[in-house]
Structures are given as structure tokens and as C-alpha cells.
C-alpha positions, 0 to 999 in steps of 0.5 A: 323761257321754256321749262324743260323736263328730261326723262332718261332710262339710266339704269346700272349698265347705262352710264353712257345714257346718263352722260348723254342726257347730262350733256343735254341737261347742261345745254339747257342749264347753261343757256338759262332754261328752267329744268323742272322735276315734274313733267306737268310743269314743263313745256318740253318733255325730252326722253332718252334711253338705250333700248339695246334689246327686246326687254329694254325696248319694251320698257322704253315703249311703255314709258314713251306711250305713258308720257304721250298719253298723259301730256298731250299738251306738251312738246315731246322730243325723243333723242339719242338712241331711241329714234334709230334703235326703234326706227319705226317709232318715227311714224308717231306724229307731232314728235321731234326726233333727234338722233346721235348724228343730229346734235345741231337740232338742239341748237336750231330749235332752242335759243342759245348762247352756248352751242351743245357742241361746246358743253363740257360734262365732267360729273354726270347726273342720274335721272329718275326714269318715270314720274307716274302721277295717275297709275290708272292711265296705264289702262289708256295705253292698251285701249287707245294709242297702242292698239290704234297705231298698230306699230310693228314690234317683236312682241306683244305688250300685255295687260300686265305690262300696262297695269304695272305698279310704281314699285315694279316700274322702279324695280325695272328701271333703276338700280336698288342702291340708287333708289335707297340713296336718293328720294325718287321724287327728285329727278336730277341728282349729281353723281359722286363728286370723286368721279370725272366722266370723259369721252375720248371717242364717239361710236365704235368702228367695229361691225359685230354681226349681232350688235345694234349700236351700228344702227345709231353710230356713224364714223368714229370721232376721236377728240384731240388728245390735248383737250382730253389731257387738259380736261382730266387735269382740270378735274383732278385739280377739282379733287376728282379721284376717278377718271371714268372713260365711258366710250362704247369702245375705248380702243376705237380712239385711234382709228380716225386720227392716226394714233392708238389708244396705248399712246393716249393711256401712256399720256394719261399715266404720265400725269403726276397725280393720285387717281384711278382710271375706269373703262367702259368698255374694252373691246378684246381684239385691241386689248390683245393687240396693244396690251404690251404697248401700255406701260406696266405702271398703268396696270399696276397703279392706275387701272381700278375697273374695266368692262371687257366685252367678251360675249363667248369663249367659243372661237367659232361663235366669235367668227360668226360675230365678226370678232377675230381675237383669240379668246385664250390670249384675252383671258390670260391678259385679263387674269 
């Protein structure tokens, strides 16, 4: 049986990356594979991240090249956002790429009794982003792989980047309170037992002009409302206190099934249990459209946290972004 090591750049803004990596973690665990804490003990090294902008892309590239140089005898898999957001990285040889739309490749490559499509994730795991055993290997990156491949990117990786210290790397890739809470030598840590993470839909159906998510997303896929409610009730019975909806845009839920998100939220609100709801993320145009359709008791008694993706307060710039909500209305709703 193969040993599996999972690296996941799961810093504070990217709970969804942790969620996706946890699906893969649970897939291997449920199918009897050994999840190891050290890459040197693995047969497969799986790397996941969300390189949404140039800064994070740079961080991800440095980390990927570290693993490729350090562990030439291991099989490397780059999965979820990496193959599509850094599309030119597919030129690398002897690497397996699994994008968002290719879950089935996990089922094809690895022997399994449970399909990755049947994995139910409730509590997510946080993954320590990098395990450096020999810091001097950073010099190899500049002298060999990075120079020889001559891959295209929008910036140069400097000598400073390639001689980075362990402490500085952790400062980049992990939020401080988690470093203090968990010893960094432990790779897989469960999130708070009070939290239950759930997807209601995959992808965001919008086409904002500035956004990289469209590079990895396909058509919106909403999960059956009966399954969502059943899973929530199951985890509430296991003492979860916070229901955390981590979709790229929770309001895209209704697009492909003829409902709308207000309908789902009112169903969740009707569950007779003491719990809170948190949103990652709310796209403002549907907040504006459906706010009044959601029962007031939800806003008063259930909602405890929400990220509302307001990029600008300029109507002119919103139009350039292909967004059409009224900023004043959205701000008033938010208040």
C-alpha cells in the first residue's frame, strides 16, 4: 500500500483549500492508505494551493520546486487550482496533474473501495505548508531547475527568495495563531470540533473581468437540498455549533436547479437547533436581490459571520469588473 503526503497552502483566507485537501485526505484514509507526516516517508507527494495572485503564485512555485528537487524519487501530483491557475506549469515532466474538473483521476490512479465523489467532509484539516529538512537546497532551485526550465512567469524569483529561512517561510504561509496553537512538525490537524464545513455548490457562475477563478471553474454544480439539510442535521447531532458554508459564492446555489439561495437559507433557518451560520463568500448582487426574501429571524438569530466581496465603492469600476449591483444599497444591507 502506498504512503501519501499532502502539502496544502492553507493560510487564513483559504479555508476552501483546506476543505478540498481534506476531501483528498479522507479519500486516502477511507481507502486504507497511510497518511504520513514526512515527505521522505511517502511514495506520493500531493501538492495543493490557491495561487490567486502573483504573490501567492510565487510562494507556490518556490514550494513546488523545493519538493521536485528534494524528492526526485517520489511521484508528484499537483491538484485542484495549481494546474489551471498556473497553466504553464503543465510543461513539467513526470508530474501528474489533477484539476478541479478531474476528480475521477483519483479513482483511476488509486485502488479504492470508496469513490472520491462519495467522501463526506465535515471538519476540515489544516495542513502545514512546507517541511524543510535541508535549507541549503534552496540554492539548488536557482542553479538548476528554475534556470534550466525557463518557464514563463510575470516576475523573477530572486536569490533572496531561494535562500529563505524556515521561520520566514512559515510567516508567509501560515497564520500566526495556528503556528502557536499547533506544533509545526505535525502535518495534519483537525479544525475546531464545533465547526462543520459544507459546500452547497461548486464554482461561481459569474464572469468578473479581473478574476482567476474562471480559469479553474466549469459550470455551477449545486448539491441536492435534501442532502445539505440531512448533513447539517447529522453534524448538529454530533455537537457542531457553527455551520460554515465555504462556497466561492454561496448565492450561485440556485443557478442550475431552479431554486434560489434564499429558499435554502430559510430551510436551514427552520432547523430547530441552537447553531450559527457563517458564509464564505457572499457575492453582493444577489445579496441585494434576495436579502428581503430571507426570514428576518435568520439575520437576527443565526448569522454570525459573512464575507461580502465588495472590491470597490466605485460604480464605474464595478461596471468594468462586470458587476452590476448598487454599492449604496449593498452597504446599507451590510449595515
